[in-house]
Each structure stands twice: as C-alpha cells, then as structure tokens.
C-alpha positions, 0 to 999 in steps of 0.5 A: 856909705855907713858910719859907726859911732862908738860910745855915743853917750849924750852926743846927739848932735854928732849923730844928727850932723852925720845923718844930715851930711849923708842925707839918706845916702848911708846910715849912721850906726851908734853904740853905747854900753847904756840903753839910756844913752840918748844919742843911740836913738838918733841913729838909723841903727843902734846897738847896746854893747858891753864895756870896752874893756870886756872880753869879746868887745872888739869881736862884737864891734867887728860883727857890727861892721860886717852886718852893717857894711860899715865904711868908717868908725870913730869913738867919742871917748878918749880911752877907746881911741887907742883901742881903735888905732891899735887894731886899725889893720883888723878894721882895714881887713873888713873894709873899715877906715878908722877915723882918727890919729895913730896909736902912739898919738892917741896914747900921748894925748891920753897921758898928760905927762907924755904930752907935757914932755913932748910940748916942752921938747918941741918948744911949745908954751904949756903949763909947767908940770911935775910928777916929782913932788919934791921937784915941785916943792923946790920950785915953789921955794925958788919962786918959779911956781906958785899956788894954786895948782892943779893935781890930776891923774896922769891918764884921764879925760873929761876933767875927772878927779882934778883938784885945784889945790892951795897948799902943800898939805893938800898936795901931800894928802892927794898923793898919799891916797892915789897913784899916778898923779901929776901937778900942773901949773894953774894958768890964769887967762882966757881958755880957748878951744880949737876944733880942727880937721886934718885930712886923712889922705893928704895929712894937711890941716883943712879946718880950724875953728876957734872959740873963747870959752865963757862957761865950762861944765863937767869938763865941756864947753857950755857957752862960748864965742867964736873968734879968729886970730891968724897968729893962733891959726899959724901956731895950730898949723905948726903943732898939728903938722909936727905932731902928725895928727889925722882926722878930727881933733880938739885942742885946749889952749890958754891965752895969757898976757898975749901968749898962747899956751897949749894945754891938752889935746883930744883926738876926737870930736870935743863936747863943744864941736856943735859950735863949730858946725853951726858957725860953718865948720862942717867936719862931717863933710870932710870925713865923708869926702875922705871916706869916698877917697876925696882929698879936702881943700884947706878952709882954715878960718872959713867960719863966722866970728862973733857967734855965741853958743849956749847949751841948754838941757833937752830930754828924750822919752822912750817907753820901757816896752819899746825895749831899747834894743834893735 
C-alpha cells in the first residue's frame, strides 16, 4: 500500500504519522511545487511538481500514481481538494482512491458564502454573514449586528486577506479595492477545533477529537488543550451526516455563552491535527483500514482530555549539491 500526499509543504508530522502507520508495509510519496518544502524529505519518495493550476499538472500526478503504484491520494491544501474530487473517476481507473469528500462539498466549504447559506438553511448556529453591504449597513442601523466585523474573501483559506474592521469607512475601502468579499459577524467566545474522520466505506462518523484553541498563528492552531463534551459530539455527528462528508475533516467552532456556532470546515487534515494524533485519535489507521477495504468501528471521543499541544520551531538542513530531486 502506497499513499500519495500532495502539496505537503511544512506538514512533516502528517508524513511521519503515515509512515509510522504503514510500518514498512508501504511507501509514503510526497509532492510540492517548492524544493524547499521540508515535508518532502520526510517521505520515502518525493517529487517536485508544477503549481496545481499549470497545464499538465494532473497528468504528472497520474504518472506518479502509475510509477509508484499508489493506493490512495490526498491533498493538504483546500483548492486542490476540489481538483482531486472532480477527477475521482480518472484516479479510480488507475486503482487509486481519492481520500476525501465529494466535489460539491469541497466547493461548498471553499466558498464561505455557500457554506453560510447551507448552515442557515439547515438550522445550524453560525456567524451572520453578508455579501450585500447595504443589507449589512441596514442591520447595523437596526442594532442587529455591531462592529467589529470580519471582511474576508468569499473563497479562500489559511486566514489569508482577512481584515478585522471597526467602521463603515474601512468596509467601503476594502470593497472598493477587491472583488468577491463578504462581511462576517465577529464571534466573541472560545474558539474550538474538531478533527473528525468519517468512514469512506460506511459513511459513519468514526472519530471526533475536540480542542480549545489557546493561541493561533497564520490561521493554524499554535497551542490548544483537548476536552470532551457529549453535546458538541452530538452536534458534530448530526452535521457531518447531514452534509455527507467523507474522510478527514477539520471543523472550526465557536462556543459563545453556552451555544456552539459552526464557523468553517476544511475537508482535509487541519494544521492542528497532530494534537489529535498525539492524544490518541489515530486517523491514519482509519485511512489505511479503508484503503484495505475494512470498515472502521466508531471510537468517538476515545482520547485523553486535558492534553495540551504547544507547537515550536524546528529546522531541516539539506545541501545544495544533494539537488533536492529524486
């Protein structure tokens, strides 16, 4: 069994965990567009590839799948999730399973306005959002929403180009200098991350790991503490079942005055997943089982609470004459 991880970047731990789970019974192959992506060099085999939007990109990935006899493929960046899901049949023809959710779901989670509309329609508490500035200003005058608010791209990830805004003048300025922006309510409360695995064969929620985020950095969890709440587990179970997710997903949630608000969903391994793994939520095992045709049994909340994760900097050294490439 060989697993291909695309756009691995700095996610060294993800590569390490897959290698540990395979335990020599298969290879982990990693790709990235940058030869300076450190996670490349954790893998058994690595490839430097073009940007995912470049002509011929998918053909190169298919060639890697053939050459390395890949069993399953996943990506660690949001835009590539839709690309993989869109071409699931082509991967299937090569004997490769796309580890992730269906195309429509990947697109919905990437589009924050679509996600907001779906959450509202299905009765989930979420941050009030607007794409019409005048509707927003009307609600401000009516006292339905107050500053500060977030102004962010409708499509985007990793908290890129998000602004916390205190007044109408700044909202107008941002909208006049960029297209496809939305306004989102600023939720004042405890931010929570949920790492979940939904069985790719049965469609059942298998694992939920929840953590309170203590410190954030560049859109990722930098420090967090694990906890358990059966009410939150029930909300997540209802949500993932109703939405139809598959594989690994990362959910951002806010707890405000005792009520849980679903914020965003990334249908991939989130930046804080190592916390889940180290506390006992081994989602690599579930992926390997599914690739072997085995259905996983639910183990929701089977991890240790009160475990604190603290990220810190590490370095990797390569020499120029090693030429990076394999």
